N, C-alpha and C positions, 0 to 999 in steps of 0.2 A: 795601626802601624803605617809608618812612611814607606815610599818607595825604596826597594833594595834592601828591604829588612825580611827576614824569616825566622818564624818563631816555631817551637815545637816545645809542648809541655811548659816548664817555667822559664826555658831559655830564650833569648833573643839574640841573631847574629846580625849584626850591621856590615852587609857586605862592601859598602864605599869606606867606613872607617876602619874595617876589619878587626871588629871588637865582638866578644861573646859577653853576654849579660845573662844574670840569672835573678830574677824578682828585682829587676834595677839596679843589681850590684855586678860591677866588672869582675870577671873571671881571668886571672892570667894564665896563658897557655903559651906554649913555646910557638916559634915561628912556624916551623914546618907544620906541626899538628894543628895551628890555626890556618894555615893554607889549604891543606886537607879538608878542614871542617867549612871553609868557604867555597871549595869545589863542590862539596856535597851538599851544601846547602842551596847553591845556585842550580842544582840539577833537579829542582822539584820533585823530589822523592824518587826520582829514578835512580836506578843501580849505576854506579861509576866503576868500571874496570879498573883493575890495578895498573895496566899499561897506560890507561888515560890519566891517573892520578899521577904515576912517574913522570910523564910527559908535561903535565900542567904544572906540577909541585917542583920538580927539578928539571926545566928545560934547558936541554943542550947537554944534560950531565947524565953520565952513565952511572947508576946506582943500583945496590943490591935490594932485591924484593923485601927483605928482612928490615930496611929502612923504614918501609911502609908500615910493617907490623909494629914497630917500636913506636913510631907516633901515634898510630891509630889506637895503640895501647894507652898512652899517655891521654889521648882526646877522650877514649871511652871511661878512663878513672874519673876524668873532670865533669863529664855527662853524668855518670851513674851516681856523683854525690847528690844528683838534683832531687830524686824522687824516689826514695826508698830503692835504690838500685835498678830502676827501670832502664832497661837497654833502648836507647833513642838510635844508637848506632848500632846496625845489624849487620853481619857477613851474610851474603848470598853465595852459598856454595857454588865454586866454579865461575863465577861471575864478578864479584866485586863488593863493594859497600854500598850502604843507603841510610838515609836518615828517614825515620819514620815519625808520624805525627805532625807534619808540617803544615804550616799556615803561613802564607805568601802575605805581601802589600794587599792584595785584592780580597783577603779573607775568604779565599777557596780553598778548603783541604784538598791537598793534592797527591796524599799517599795512596798506594793500591793496598787492596786487601791483605791483610797479614795473616799467616797461618803458622801454628805451631805444632809440630809432630812430636808428642811424647813419646819417649822410649816405650816400647811394647812390653808388656809384662809377660815374663816366662813362668807359666803356671803348669808346666810339665812336671815340676820336681826334678828335674836333669839340670843340673847347674851348666853342664856342657852345652845345652843349647841356648845360652845367653849370646853367644857370638851370632849364630844365626838369628835371633830377635834384634839383635842391633845392628847386624847388616841390613835386615828388612828395612829398619828405620832409615838407615842411611841412604839406601835405593831410592825410598819413595821421596825423602828430602829432595834428592837430585831430580827425580822426575818432575816434582811440583815446581821446582825452580826453573824447568824449562818453559813454564806457562808465563809467558812475558808479562801478562796482566796481574799477575800475582807475585806476592814475595813472601818468602819463607824463613822463620827464624832458623840459626844455623844448629847443626847437632851439639857442638861444643856448648850452645846456651841451654837446650831442652834437657841435655843429659843430666843437668844438676839435679833433675827430679828421678833419677834411676834409683830404682829400689825404697822409694819413698811414697808415702801417701800423698795425693795431688787433689788439690781443688781447683776445678777449672777456673773460678773466678780470680784465684790466686795467679794462674798462668796469665790470664788477661790483664790483670793489673800489672804484674811485672814486665810483660814485653809488649803490652797494647796492641794485642791481636784481636782479631774478630772472631777466628775460628781455630778450633783445637780439634787435632786427630788424634785418639787413643787406639790401643789395641792389645791384643794378647796373642801368645803363641802356646799351643798346647802339643807335646810330641807323645806318641804312643806308639810304641813299636816301630813298624816302618812309615806311620803316617804323621802326618802335622795337620792341624786345625789352626787356622790363622783368623782372628774376628777383628774387625776394626769398626770404628764409628766415628763421625765428622758432627762436631758439637758447634751451635752457636753460642760464642764464649759469654756474650752478653745476657742472653734469656737463658741459657741452660738446655736449649731445645735441641734435639736430635735430628740434624739435618739428612743424615744418610748413614746406613749400616749394612755390614754384608758380611759373610764368613765363607772361608775358602777350606776346603777339605781335599787334601792332595797326598799322594805317595812321596816320601822323602827319599828320592833316588839321588839325582844331581842337584845339590845344596842350591848352587849357584844359578842353575837354569830356573829353580823353583823360585828364588828370590825373584829374577826377571819377571817370570810370568806374574806372580802376585803383584808387583809392583806396578805393572802396565795395567791390571786388572782395578787396582785402587786408584791410579792416577787417572785412568780413563772414565772411571765413575765419579770421582770426586769433582772434576772439571765442571761437567753440565751441572751438578748438584751445586757447586759454589757461584757460578753464574747465575743459576735462578735465584739463590739466596740473596745475591748482590742486587740483582733487577728488584727485587722485592723490598729491600732495604733503601734503594734510591726511591721507589715510587711513594716511601713514606715521609722522605725529606721534605723540607719546604723548598719550592721552586726557586727561591732566591739563594740557594745555597749550593752552587753548582760549580763545578769545574769540569775540564774536557771528559775526564774517566766518568763523571757522572753522567755528562750528556750523552755519552756513548750508550752507557746502560739504559738510559731513558729511551733511547731510540730502538733497540733491540726487539720490543715485543712488536713495534710498527715494522721493523724491517722484515721479521720473521711471519708476517702476516700475509706478504707475497701479492697484496693486491693495491692498486695505484692509490686508492684513497688513504691508506695506511702508510704506505712509504712517503707518500708525499708530507706527513708528520714528522717522518724520522729524518729526511733529507735535511732540513733547516738545523735539526739538532746537531746533526754530524758535521754540517758546515760550521756551525758555530764551535765545534769541537775543535776542527784544524784550524779555525781562526786562533783559539786560545794555544793551542800546540801543533805548530805546523809541520811537526816531525811525527804524528800520531799515525803510524802504519795502520794500526786497527781501524781507526775513524776512515782513514782512506777506503779500506777494504769495505766496510760496511755501506759507505756511500757508493761505492762500485757495484755492491749488490742489489742496492737500492734501485740504482739507475737501471741495472739489469732487468729487474722485475718489473720495472715500469715500462721498459723497453717490450718485454714479452707479453706483458698482461694488458698494456694500456696503449695498442696501437701501432706498435714496431716503428715508432718515430726515431728518425735517424739520431736527432740531438740526444736523445736518451741513450742510443748506443754508444754513441761518441764518448758522452760523458763516463757512462761505465769502464769503457776502456781506459780514459785518461786517468780515472781515480784507480783503477787496477794497477796502472804504471807507476803511480804514486805511492801505492801500497808496497809494491817491490822494493821501491827505491828507499822507502821509508821504513819498511818492516822487514829487513833482510835477515832478522833474528827473531821473527814473531811468527809461529807455526800457523797460526789460524788466518792472518793476514795474508801469508805465501798462498794459503790454502785457497781461500776466496779469490784472491789475484789470478791463481791457475784456472780456476772454474771459470771464471768471466772470460778469461783469455781464452779457453777452451771453446765455450759455448758461443762468443760472440765475434772471436776472429778464427776459430777452427785451426788456430796455432798448435797443433796437438804436441809438437815437439817441445815447445817452449814450455806448455803448461804440464807436459810429463815431469820435465826436470824441476819446474817450480814444487810439483806434489811431492817430488823424491826430497827435495831439499826441506820442505815442511816437515816429512816424517823423518828426517835425518835428526832434525832439531828436537822433535817431540813424536817417539813412535806411537805414543798411546795418546795421541790428538786424534778424538772421536770426530770431530768436525773436518779433519782433513782427510781422514780414512773414508768418512761417508761422500764427501763432495769428488773424492777423486776416484771412487767406486763407480759413482754415475758416470763422469767424464769417459773413464776408461771403458765402462760397457758400450757407450755411444761409439767409441774409437774401435771397437771389436776385439778389444784385450779382455775376452771374458774370464779367463781363469784368475788373473790379476784382479779384475774388479769382484770376483765372488770371494776371493781370499781376504780382500781389504773390507769388504762389506760384512762378512761373517765376522771379521776382527773387532770391527766398530760394534756389532750387535753384542758379540761376548762382552766386550769392555763395558758396555753401558745399556744393560738389557732393556731398563726403564725410560731410555732418553725420549723426550716428546718428539724429536727431530727424527726418528728412526724410520720415518717413511723414506727417506733418502737412500739408507742401506738395502732396504727392501726393494725400493724402485731399482737398484742397480740390479740386484739379483734377478728381478724379474725381465729386465732388459738381456743379461747375459745368458739366463737359462733359454729364453726364447731363441736368442741368437744360436745357441747350440741345438736347439730342436728339443729340448726339454720342456714341452708344454706344461706338463703338470706341475713340475716344480715353478715354473713361470707364472701360473695360475695362483699358486699358494702363496708366491712373495708379492704378487701384485695385489692380491686381496688382503694382505698385512700392512702393505703401504696405504691402501685405502682406507682401512681402519685407523691408522695413525692420522690420515689428512684427507677426510672424505671431501673437502672442496677441491684437492689437488686434481686437475684433470688428466696428467700425463699417466698414473698408474690404472686409471680406468681405460684408457686407449690401450694400454698393454694388456690388461685383462681381456679385453673384448678380442684382440687378436689371439691370444694364447686360447681362450675358449672356442673361439672358431677352429683352430687349427686341431682341438682336440674332438671335434665333430660337434659340440655343443651349441649349434647354431642358433636356437631360440634364446640360450642365455646370452650368448655374444651379440645379438641384435638388440634384447633388452639393456645391455649395458652400454650400446651405443646410444639408444634412446636417452639414456639417463645423461650421457656426456652432452648431448644437445640441449636436453631441458636443463642442465646447469649452467650451460656456456653455448648460447646460440650462435655466437660467433667462430664457433670451432671450425677450423678447417685445416685439411692435410698440408695445403701449401704453407701455413703458418708455422706449422710445426716443421716442416722441411727446411725453413729458414734458419731454425736454431739447430735442429738435431740432426742434419744430414752430413756428418763428419764422413763417414764411409759408406758407399751406396750398397755394399755387400751385407750391411748391417740393418740400414735404415728401409732400402726397398721391401722386405719381406713384411715389414709392418706396414707399409704403404698399401701393399696389395691385400693384406688382411682388412684393413681399414675401409678399403673401397668396396669389399665383399660383403661388409656388415653396413654400408650405406652411409657412410661419414661423408660429408662434403668435400670435394676438392678445394 
């Protein structure tokens, strides 16, 4: 492909000549529909909102929204002629439109993973429950659409399968999706059971499954609850599946999104030698896509970990803060990016007001984002906001009980319960955090302090010796530089650590 050419499936868009081709043949397309296509093609697989389309296609002209729909329909008809009715132009609910399956002139596939949520089967034998099953699917689609790194096929598209037998392979071929979510609803008297499973559309492998058994009291409240549970559980499962997929790809077949995915296992290793691998991958990602908020966020987190675990070098702290600010600027609608930026802002700048606002904004965008719930719970615990920290930590665990990163919400619970004087609960939570991340020193430090306050001095001293055996550089001063937000919260920990013999 030449520069300024974008292909998807059998189609090629020449952005300079403003032409649409299919298998080498020119396709006639109306002027406004072609304008819309060029805007979407130049967006490299990102969602383009309706307001942006109106501004760019009808500059300086006030038009009705249905003008977009008319021309999008014409464009979709032209594209659907190409490959057995496959939808290359998808509607992202409440956000806009995007082209899928794109390849640019750099030959780097830029589309985000695409998910189809099929109509849930009503197996209760009660036709009046159809509205509940349909409403559940619509809420899940809306919830998944808030995850910025993910795209979701619209309800209107997937509901062609309602009350019909479905083969996952057919769904994958028709919509070009990587993942399919399907489920069922069964009502019995005043209870309802909902099952759901996430499937790799290419291999047919089940990536995640769960069931929810609830009282059918307030239908809409129940829909909200189940939606939060499903979306909260799916995001970590999808992210893990995507990381594994990228690991299997050839190294020369990368774009910015793939680079971020390749970096994540090294980011979340939390040690300098691994984040040193992540940092150049993420730097390459932002070179390819300078407005990539998530890439800046994970760069910020990488430099944060290197600062904390790699010698407290000021240049790492400055880099972490700088990338956090870039994440805020470029990721204003990305819940994960804002949550990471908030965490770094709290931990390295101790700007608790800004951090709290960013966490709240993140959860307004996606109230089931487990990453945002977990990070905010830890920061809030150190701020002394114990009740809110406990509420968010428990919600994170409830939404994603098998998440491998659950050491964070358990750490938040340990800090908050210690601050409240509930040392038994602090011990239990700290032990859970240690189980999830044996190499992470903070939960062990909390555990040592809580055991001491329970009068278990021998156990507390043993944990302290284990901390020093694992990390001979451990000092209370290093902890205080990062974690001393509020002396009323931090000083009781310091007093306990001194008593168990941890060095100043």
